Backbone as CSV, one residue per row, in Angstrom:
resi,resn,N_x,N_y,N_z,CA_x,CA_y,CA_z,C_x,C_y,C_z
1,MET,10.439,133.393,-72.009,9.855,133.453,-73.382,9.440,132.231,-73.372
2,LEU,8.243,132.051,-73.638,8.030,130.479,-74.180,7.318,130.533,-75.119
3,VAL,7.676,129.843,-76.485,7.542,129.821,-78.143,6.997,128.637,-78.074
4,GLU,6.034,128.327,-78.610,5.265,127.193,-79.389,5.560,127.383,-81.305
5,ILE,6.376,126.347,-81.815,6.952,126.280,-83.157,6.119,125.167,-83.748
6,PRO,5.997,125.448,-84.900,4.838,124.279,-85.439,5.926,124.108,-86.949
7,ASP,5.472,122.287,-86.920,5.720,121.863,-87.842,7.653,121.843,-88.208
8,ILE,7.986,121.591,-87.159,9.575,121.212,-87.304,9.644,120.227,-87.946
9,LEU,9.026,119.419,-87.717,9.312,118.338,-88.686,7.898,118.049,-89.278
10,THR,8.097,117.380,-90.702,7.087,117.429,-92.015,5.845,116.115,-91.297
11,ALA,5.067,115.273,-91.998,3.770,114.253,-91.669,5.134,113.303,-91.889
12,ASP,5.541,113.400,-93.149,6.699,112.294,-93.341,7.523,111.608,-92.505
13,GLU,8.175,112.457,-91.758,8.973,112.501,-91.215,8.547,112.638,-89.879
14,VAL,7.291,112.651,-89.417,7.182,112.323,-88.230,6.756,110.574,-88.212
15,ALA,5.797,110.069,-89.294,5.534,109.067,-89.629,6.862,108.103,-89.603
16,HIS,7.741,108.658,-89.658,9.157,107.608,-90.239,9.667,107.928,-88.467
17,ALA,9.901,108.779,-87.801,10.329,108.792,-86.412,9.180,107.493,-85.551
18,GLN,8.045,107.641,-85.665,7.125,106.938,-85.045,6.955,105.394,-85.195
19,GLN,7.664,105.245,-86.684,8.114,103.529,-86.942,9.280,103.189,-86.513
20,ALA,10.141,104.135,-86.281,11.210,103.689,-85.829,11.548,103.638,-84.218
21,LEU,10.839,104.220,-83.366,10.856,104.789,-82.138,9.698,103.237,-81.727
22,VAL,8.895,102.907,-82.325,7.887,101.686,-81.959,8.652,100.332,-81.923
23,ALA,10.073,99.946,-83.187,11.184,99.152,-82.605,12.073,99.314,-82.152
24,ALA,12.251,100.138,-81.274,13.401,100.827,-80.541,13.306,99.840,-79.364
25,ASP,14.586,99.731,-78.193,14.477,99.404,-77.146,14.539,100.194,-76.164
26,TRP,13.684,100.709,-75.164,13.148,101.407,-74.198,14.139,101.055,-73.039
27,VAL,14.515,102.013,-72.291,15.068,101.675,-70.500,14.371,102.841,-69.899
28,ASP,14.633,102.506,-68.426,14.121,103.277,-67.739,14.369,104.993,-67.862
29,GLY,13.899,105.427,-67.854,13.836,107.098,-68.093,14.811,107.732,-66.583
30,ARG,15.197,107.018,-65.903,15.752,107.729,-64.735,17.394,107.523,-65.021
31,VAL,17.743,107.374,-66.139,19.211,107.034,-66.526,19.749,108.352,-66.721
32,THR,18.613,109.222,-67.105,19.297,110.912,-67.339,19.285,111.574,-66.400
33,ALA,18.422,110.929,-65.246,17.820,112.092,-64.471,18.845,112.715,-63.239
34,GLY,18.705,113.535,-62.670,19.816,114.294,-61.665,19.151,113.433,-60.182
35,HIS,19.884,113.923,-59.169,19.229,113.351,-57.905,18.054,113.802,-57.505
36,GLN,17.577,114.819,-57.597,15.812,115.293,-57.272,15.116,114.540,-58.276
37,SER,15.501,114.442,-59.852,14.524,114.066,-60.701,14.309,112.592,-60.597
38,THR,15.346,111.824,-59.840,14.919,110.398,-60.108,13.669,109.973,-59.307
39,ARG,13.447,110.778,-57.914,12.369,110.344,-57.260,10.852,110.971,-57.891
40,VAL,10.866,111.715,-58.719,9.617,111.775,-59.556,9.480,111.732,-61.025
41,LYS,10.840,111.053,-61.548,10.549,110.854,-62.970,9.679,109.491,-63.340
42,GLN,8.815,109.044,-64.109,8.255,107.657,-64.453,7.980,107.539,-65.564
43,ASN,8.840,107.214,-66.564,8.762,107.097,-67.845,9.972,106.290,-68.595
44,GLN,10.014,106.149,-69.755,10.943,105.564,-70.260,11.607,106.093,-71.169
45,GLN,12.879,106.023,-71.527,14.039,106.637,-72.730,14.514,105.425,-73.509
46,LEU,15.032,106.268,-75.173,15.724,105.529,-75.557,17.395,105.733,-75.035
47,PRO,18.292,104.461,-75.059,19.421,104.770,-74.519,20.019,105.942,-75.924
48,GLU,21.142,106.657,-74.926,21.381,108.043,-75.529,22.630,107.399,-77.177
49,ASP,23.089,106.143,-77.210,23.795,105.461,-77.982,22.869,104.271,-79.109
50,SER,21.532,104.279,-78.992,20.713,104.060,-79.300,20.915,104.037,-80.841
51,PRO,20.745,103.366,-81.939,20.931,103.702,-83.332,19.780,104.571,-83.657
52,ALA,18.503,104.279,-83.202,17.303,105.199,-83.459,17.442,106.512,-83.103
53,ALA,18.227,106.557,-81.849,18.004,107.955,-81.346,19.207,108.715,-81.916
54,ARG,20.334,107.995,-82.648,21.287,109.212,-83.324,20.682,109.170,-84.342
55,GLU,20.175,108.240,-85.061,19.220,109.015,-86.705,18.369,109.928,-86.270
56,LEU,17.516,109.425,-85.638,16.346,110.636,-85.329,16.949,112.105,-84.837
57,GLY,17.958,111.876,-83.870,18.337,112.938,-83.212,19.197,114.038,-84.451
58,GLU,19.667,113.269,-85.654,20.470,114.422,-86.360,19.355,114.636,-87.322
59,LEU,18.112,114.177,-87.701,17.033,114.470,-88.589,16.675,115.769,-87.674
60,ILE,16.644,115.604,-86.440,15.696,116.958,-86.234,16.563,117.835,-85.672
61,VAL,18.040,117.592,-85.766,18.921,118.852,-85.701,18.898,119.332,-87.108
62,ARG,18.983,118.958,-88.284,18.645,119.076,-89.490,17.837,120.303,-89.616
63,ALA,16.492,119.607,-89.180,15.219,120.876,-89.276,15.318,121.500,-88.276
64,LEU,15.834,121.778,-87.452,16.016,122.786,-86.787,16.753,124.378,-87.040
65,GLN,17.918,123.702,-87.559,18.967,124.366,-88.433,18.154,125.428,-89.878
66,GLN,16.821,124.543,-90.416,16.249,125.111,-91.188,14.845,125.992,-90.774
67,ASN,14.956,125.874,-89.814,13.627,126.301,-89.119,13.972,128.310,-88.628
68,PRO,13.289,129.342,-89.427,13.828,130.325,-88.861,12.743,130.962,-87.905
69,LEU,11.893,130.370,-87.300,11.238,130.894,-85.913,12.269,129.882,-85.164
70,PHE,12.903,128.947,-85.110,13.686,128.068,-83.977,14.768,129.152,-83.760
71,VAL,15.285,129.489,-84.779,16.938,130.137,-85.207,16.187,131.660,-84.567
72,ALA,15.835,132.382,-84.719,15.440,133.852,-84.207,15.034,133.723,-83.027
73,ALA,14.533,132.842,-82.206,14.115,132.717,-80.754,15.048,131.987,-79.853
74,ALA,15.720,131.138,-79.973,16.484,130.468,-79.264,18.274,130.865,-79.800
75,LEU,18.589,131.695,-80.792,19.707,131.953,-81.225,20.833,131.198,-80.564
76,PRO,20.630,129.746,-81.416,21.585,128.722,-80.467,22.890,128.882,-81.125
77,LEU,23.825,128.574,-79.909,25.336,128.066,-80.476,25.511,126.676,-80.125
78,ARG,25.021,125.566,-79.206,24.899,124.498,-79.157,23.526,123.881,-78.851
79,VAL,23.500,122.957,-79.760,22.224,121.831,-79.311,22.586,120.532,-78.601
80,PHE,21.883,120.133,-77.724,22.491,118.851,-76.937,21.712,117.582,-77.947
81,PRO,22.583,116.627,-78.001,21.535,115.687,-79.231,20.519,115.344,-78.758
82,PRO,19.827,115.345,-79.437,17.997,114.770,-79.025,17.934,113.589,-78.012
83,LEU,16.890,113.770,-77.263,17.024,112.573,-76.529,15.084,112.245,-76.867
84,PHE,15.222,111.077,-76.218,13.689,110.154,-76.880,12.853,109.721,-75.235
85,ASN,11.607,110.094,-75.123,11.206,109.510,-74.292,9.619,108.983,-74.312
86,ARG,9.281,108.397,-73.486,7.956,107.751,-73.458,7.053,107.596,-72.221
87,TYR,5.850,108.104,-72.529,5.010,108.012,-71.022,4.028,106.946,-71.405
88,GLU,3.702,106.336,-70.441,2.180,105.365,-70.708,1.865,104.590,-69.317
89,GLY,0.534,104.253,-69.284,0.110,103.401,-68.154,0.601,104.436,-66.741
90,GLY,0.131,105.683,-66.337,0.318,106.492,-65.739,1.558,107.063,-65.055
91,GLY,2.230,106.915,-66.145,3.872,107.411,-66.230,3.619,109.178,-65.823
92,SER,4.623,109.485,-65.457,4.504,111.151,-65.334,6.127,111.577,-64.992
93,PHE,6.307,112.991,-64.699,7.423,113.517,-64.262,6.831,114.382,-63.454
94,GLY,7.455,114.462,-62.400,6.882,115.580,-61.149,7.607,116.842,-61.370
95,ASN,7.236,117.692,-60.668,8.078,119.286,-60.631,9.669,118.974,-60.530
96,HIS,10.240,119.545,-61.406,11.272,119.659,-61.306,12.228,120.774,-62.450
97,VAL,13.481,120.981,-61.885,14.014,121.844,-63.166,15.217,121.437,-63.721
98,ASP,15.469,121.740,-64.807,16.764,120.777,-65.956,18.341,121.581,-65.221
99,ASN,18.873,120.229,-65.277,20.376,120.360,-64.725,20.939,121.560,-65.403
100,ALA,21.818,122.672,-64.901,22.218,123.712,-65.254,23.577,123.510,-66.505
101,ILE,23.946,122.336,-66.033,25.180,121.846,-67.182,24.853,120.377,-67.804
102,ARG,24.791,120.197,-68.775,24.802,118.654,-69.390,25.895,118.547,-70.163
103,GLN,26.532,117.045,-70.022,27.721,116.824,-70.827,27.309,115.677,-71.811
104,VAL,27.799,115.999,-72.998,27.302,115.134,-74.061,28.028,113.714,-73.833
105,SER,27.314,112.345,-73.571,27.839,111.438,-73.540,28.931,111.117,-74.466
106,GLY,30.336,110.204,-74.141,31.093,109.961,-74.665,32.087,110.736,-75.345
107,THR,31.798,112.540,-74.693,32.531,113.335,-75.293,32.892,114.539,-74.177
108,PRO,34.196,115.288,-74.387,34.252,116.204,-73.299,33.350,117.399,-73.408
109,LEU,32.623,117.378,-74.302,31.761,118.630,-74.913,30.405,118.630,-73.581
110,ARG,30.569,119.971,-72.877,29.900,120.540,-72.139,28.795,121.603,-72.610
111,LEU,27.631,121.482,-71.752,26.581,122.788,-72.758,25.866,123.211,-71.263
112,ARG,26.093,124.773,-71.459,24.745,125.149,-70.839,23.504,125.297,-71.078
113,THR,22.575,124.908,-70.351,21.150,124.631,-70.643,20.501,125.921,-70.391
114,ASP,20.583,126.719,-71.535,19.568,128.292,-71.293,18.007,128.143,-71.781
115,LEU,18.186,127.021,-72.629,16.464,126.645,-73.316,16.195,125.002,-73.315
116,SER,15.276,125.045,-72.453,14.576,123.306,-72.957,13.900,123.269,-74.022
117,ALA,13.835,122.123,-74.488,12.404,122.023,-75.852,12.156,120.436,-75.732
118,THR,10.624,120.338,-76.167,9.807,119.428,-76.067,9.418,119.225,-77.474
119,LEU,9.665,118.574,-78.265,9.188,118.235,-79.621,8.017,116.931,-79.665
120,PHE,6.939,117.127,-79.893,5.893,115.843,-80.032,5.723,115.276,-81.068
121,LEU,5.810,114.014,-80.804,5.861,112.805,-81.754,4.587,112.337,-81.823
122,THR,3.342,112.288,-80.766,2.621,111.804,-81.213,1.228,112.843,-81.206
123,ASP,0.519,112.419,-81.844,-0.913,113.545,-81.444,-1.759,113.250,-80.414
124,PRO,-2.255,114.288,-79.912,-2.612,114.281,-78.803,-3.986,113.789,-78.363
125,ALA,-4.799,113.088,-79.784,-5.984,112.665,-79.557,-6.059,111.162,-79.769
126,ASP,-4.341,110.812,-79.198,-4.096,109.725,-79.262,-3.354,109.064,-77.664
127,TYR,-3.729,110.056,-77.159,-3.132,109.636,-75.551,-4.073,110.951,-74.982
128,ASP,-4.377,109.904,-73.768,-4.831,111.267,-72.305,-3.935,111.520,-71.332
129,GLY,-3.911,112.857,-70.876,-2.838,113.029,-69.761,-1.934,113.729,-70.698
130,GLY,-0.519,113.756,-69.838,0.814,114.046,-70.535,0.691,115.522,-70.663
131,ASP,0.291,116.447,-70.544,0.649,117.166,-70.477,1.562,118.211,-69.964
132,LEU,2.124,118.992,-70.841,3.484,119.662,-70.521,3.325,120.730,-69.442
133,LEU,3.373,121.151,-68.157,3.257,122.210,-67.491,4.655,122.877,-66.823
134,ILE,4.143,124.218,-67.488,5.526,125.101,-67.472,5.273,126.322,-66.251
135,ASP,6.035,126.354,-65.517,5.474,127.883,-64.387,6.436,128.866,-64.908
136,ASP,5.824,130.045,-64.833,6.660,131.231,-64.969,5.654,132.391,-63.889
137,THR,6.237,133.774,-64.453,5.854,134.268,-63.495,4.098,135.121,-63.929
138,TYR,3.594,134.580,-64.886,2.275,134.783,-65.177,1.313,133.657,-65.325
139,GLY,1.896,132.763,-64.376,1.215,131.407,-63.740,1.953,130.327,-64.524
140,VAL,1.109,129.287,-64.640,1.240,128.182,-65.184,0.543,128.052,-66.624
141,HIS,1.525,127.593,-67.753,1.268,127.276,-69.014,1.008,125.489,-69.208
142,SER,0.030,124.857,-69.749,-0.236,123.817,-70.279,0.005,123.677,-71.897
143,VAL,0.752,122.795,-72.082,1.607,122.419,-73.567,1.267,121.146,-74.086
144,LYS,0.357,121.129,-74.805,-0.037,119.613,-75.876,-0.123,119.666,-76.795
145,LEU,1.001,119.594,-77.708,0.622,119.940,-79.614,0.815,119.105,-79.969
146,PRO,0.228,119.073,-81.426,0.752,118.122,-82.664,1.655,117.564,-82.752
147,ALA,1.592,116.581,-83.211,3.099,115.722,-83.793,3.900,116.452,-84.654
148,GLY,5.138,116.631,-84.381,5.992,117.458,-85.043,5.957,118.962,-84.746
149,HIS,5.394,119.385,-83.564,5.544,120.841,-83.042,6.529,121.095,-82.012
150,LEU,6.833,121.977,-81.641,7.460,121.897,-80.775,7.735,123.185,-79.758
151,VAL,7.746,123.104,-78.477,7.711,124.328,-77.166,8.874,124.227,-76.937
152,LEU,9.236,125.414,-76.691,10.837,126.049,-76.312,10.397,126.933,-75.203
153,TYR,11.205,126.789,-74.243,10.739,127.803,-72.789,12.183,127.675,-72.223
154,PRO,12.391,129.056,-71.308,13.722,128.601,-70.275,13.735,127.337,-69.553
155,SER,15.129,127.300,-69.582,15.306,125.670,-68.864,15.457,126.406,-67.485
156,THR,15.166,127.614,-66.672,15.170,127.894,-65.473,13.862,127.530,-65.152
157,SER,13.352,127.479,-65.665,11.573,126.792,-65.661,11.512,125.768,-64.399
158,LEU,10.712,126.219,-63.447,9.721,124.466,-63.116,8.652,124.233,-63.993
159,HIS,8.993,122.733,-64.408,8.120,122.235,-65.149,7.503,120.665,-64.605
160,ARG,6.885,119.657,-65.126,5.853,118.719,-65.121,5.574,118.362,-66.148
161,VAL,5.320,116.902,-66.084,4.410,116.318,-67.050,3.329,115.450,-66.516
162,THR,2.419,115.782,-66.245,1.092,115.150,-66.026,0.839,113.394,-66.463
163,PRO,0.108,112.635,-65.404,0.297,111.264,-65.616,-0.615,110.882,-66.695
164,VAL,0.171,109.755,-68.049,-0.940,109.705,-69.309,-1.247,108.563,-68.808
165,THR,-2.892,108.609,-68.733,-3.717,107.486,-68.533,-4.542,106.560,-69.451
166,ARG,-4.285,107.250,-70.654,-4.484,106.392,-71.814,-3.623,106.473,-73.231
167,GLY,-3.033,105.330,-73.661,-2.292,105.461,-75.095,-0.820,105.603,-74.386
168,ALA,-0.099,106.276,-75.182,1.534,106.583,-74.996,1.470,107.694,-75.562
169,ARG,2.557,108.907,-74.858,3.076,110.041,-75.148,4.604,110.054,-75.696
170,VAL,4.402,110.175,-76.933,5.995,109.888,-77.189,6.660,111.157,-77.827
171,SER,8.004,111.829,-77.137,8.596,113.010,-77.544,9.831,112.923,-77.429
172,SER,10.586,113.895,-78.243,12.087,114.349,-77.889,12.241,115.169,-76.918
173,PHE,13.514,115.390,-76.404,13.375,116.303,-75.729,14.886,116.726,-75.682
174,PHE,15.308,117.960,-75.388,16.781,118.418,-75.397,16.617,120.020,-74.831
175,TRP,18.112,120.360,-75.197,18.362,121.560,-74.415,19.173,122.289,-75.611
176,ILE,19.135,123.704,-75.094,20.082,124.530,-76.414,20.773,125.528,-75.684
177,GLN,22.025,125.671,-75.937,22.802,126.377,-75.277,22.854,127.802,-76.188
178,SER,22.201,128.759,-75.877,22.096,130.081,-76.672,23.112,131.072,-76.730
179,LEU,23.454,131.627,-78.027,24.356,132.945,-77.986,24.443,133.896,-76.835
180,VAL,23.040,134.103,-76.185,22.627,134.827,-75.214,21.830,134.413,-74.256
181,ARG,23.117,134.620,-73.275,22.541,133.643,-71.883,21.317,134.215,-71.393
182,GLN,21.334,135.399,-71.250,19.713,136.257,-70.354,18.585,135.836,-71.183
183,ASP,17.376,135.254,-70.980,16.282,135.219,-71.005,15.769,136.729,-71.447
184,ALA,15.753,137.246,-70.772,15.299,138.848,-71.180,15.737,139.726,-72.047
185,HIS,17.027,138.874,-72.599,17.786,139.624,-73.714,17.261,138.848,-74.985
186,ARG,17.242,137.922,-74.660,16.706,137.047,-76.102,15.326,137.374,-76.157
187,THR,14.371,137.427,-75.471,13.263,138.186,-75.652,13.117,139.233,-76.282
188,LEU,13.728,140.137,-76.149,13.865,141.846,-76.723,14.575,141.671,-77.863
189,LEU,15.662,140.410,-78.444,15.732,140.416,-79.603,14.718,139.613,-80.840
190,PHE,14.077,138.859,-80.105,12.892,138.210,-80.775,12.401,138.979,-80.819
191,ASP,11.971,139.717,-80.008,10.304,140.445,-80.396,11.165,141.919,-81.857
192,LEU,12.355,142.407,-81.461,12.965,142.839,-82.321,12.931,142.596,-84.011
193,ASP,13.200,141.243,-84.105,13.381,140.749,-85.065,11.760,140.422,-85.772
194,THR,11.435,140.148,-85.331,9.678,140.144,-85.683,9.117,141.325,-86.048
195,ALA,9.501,142.260,-85.349,8.911,143.792,-85.487,9.796,144.219,-87.201
196,ILE,10.953,143.666,-87.047,11.720,144.322,-88.229,11.026,143.440,-89.502
197,GLN,10.880,142.292,-89.385,10.360,141.139,-90.516,9.127,141.664,-91.206
198,ARG,8.072,142.143,-90.033,7.028,142.440,-90.492,7.362,144.233,-91.305
199,LEU,7.543,144.519,-90.722,8.013,146.225,-91.234,8.462,145.719,-92.222
200,ASN,9.421,144.819,-93.144,9.885,144.634,-94.295,8.936,143.817,-95.233
201,GLN,7.773,143.300,-94.537,6.471,142.853,-95.519,5.500,144.131,-95.696
202,ASP,5.457,144.551,-94.392,4.083,145.604,-94.858,4.898,146.918,-95.199
203,VAL,6.039,147.269,-95.295,6.669,148.521,-95.869,7.990,148.241,-96.658
204,PRO,8.096,147.359,-97.465,9.334,147.305,-98.221,9.986,148.306,-98.536
205,ASP,11.672,148.556,-98.026,12.735,149.553,-98.229,12.306,150.631,-97.501
206,HIS,11.375,150.392,-96.565,11.529,151.779,-95.676,12.779,151.677,-94.829
207,PRO,13.269,152.924,-94.788,14.560,153.043,-94.209,14.834,152.917,-92.738
208,CYS,13.720,153.103,-92.066,13.520,152.105,-90.572,14.320,151.045,-90.433
209,ALA,13.796,150.208,-91.652,14.216,148.926,-91.283,15.757,148.959,-91.052
210,VAL,16.567,149.335,-92.017,18.062,149.316,-91.609,18.379,149.962,-90.359
211,GLN,17.827,151.016,-90.169,18.157,151.279,-88.384,17.864,150.452,-87.204
212,LEU,16.802,149.675,-87.668,16.276,148.767,-86.669,17.280,147.697,-86.520
213,THR,17.753,146.975,-87.957,18.209,146.307,-88.000,19.797,146.301,-87.577
214,GLY,20.254,147.320,-87.510,21.542,147.779,-87.043,21.486,147.949,-85.387
215,VAL,20.224,148.433,-84.773,20.051,147.851,-83.603,19.765,146.666,-82.927
216,TYR,19.736,146.146,-83.871,19.585,144.318,-83.354,20.735,144.072,-83.160
217,HIS,21.454,144.330,-84.396,23.011,143.419,-84.611,24.181,144.288,-83.622
218,ASN,23.648,145.573,-82.928,24.256,145.919,-81.921,24.129,145.485,-80.843
219,LEU,23.200,145.192,-80.307,22.588,144.513,-78.954,23.353,143.137,-79.069
220,LEU,22.736,142.447,-80.177,23.512,140.607,-80.037,24.913,140.999,-80.090
221,ARG,25.309,141.811,-80.786,27.283,141.915,-80.613,27.467,142.023,-79.117
222,GLN,26.684,143.346,-78.514,26.842,143.476,-76.749,26.820,141.970,-75.998
223,TRP,25.437,141.549,-76.662,25.217,140.158,-75.464,25.271,138.992,-75.521
224,ALA,26.341,138.498,-76.990,26.862,137.272,-77.491,27.624,136.724,-76.673
225,GLU,27.720,135.547,-76.674,28.824,134.871,-75.887,29.059,133.725,-76.923
226,LEU,30.380,133.741,-77.380,30.783,132.823,-78.235,31.786,131.801,-77.649
């Protein structure tokens, strides 16, 4: 399931992030790449212990927790501290699949990457190229969203970033370990949750809403891993 989520950050929060990232010290993006990704990754990244990365990462996590669409789609158990990258001057990231397990730097905490997320921090008009291409059973999806918007997709997906030929593309990226491991199960729960919300809006107090809500929670009870 691929879900685009608008307005994770407000316009003021995006502007604050952009200002902080302009002044930050960037390093070679291969510092977090796996063995195969190292050969196809050409970008810059903020160090994980960068003050800007920590401050903006906390801002993003708070925003995620308050976004109903993100919570419904991801069913998050753990969120990896957001990282930040920049592509410019032909920078790109070739075909790769994200590592299955990530360890939070400086801690014993490990996270299974069920979902990958990219939060765009540059408006599309400010750069050329830099499309996020995600493969699934229905073909290739090209994603290039306004600043402050996020795309969420299964970490099992083959994906890549096309070369940036003008300007710079800055974004945050991170991973989520979901309460529900299987993407197919998360998709069913998301569709059911969406249908229940629409039913409550269109036909308030309909008795079927209670029954369907019970089905949702019983499925979540069956599939959730804590």
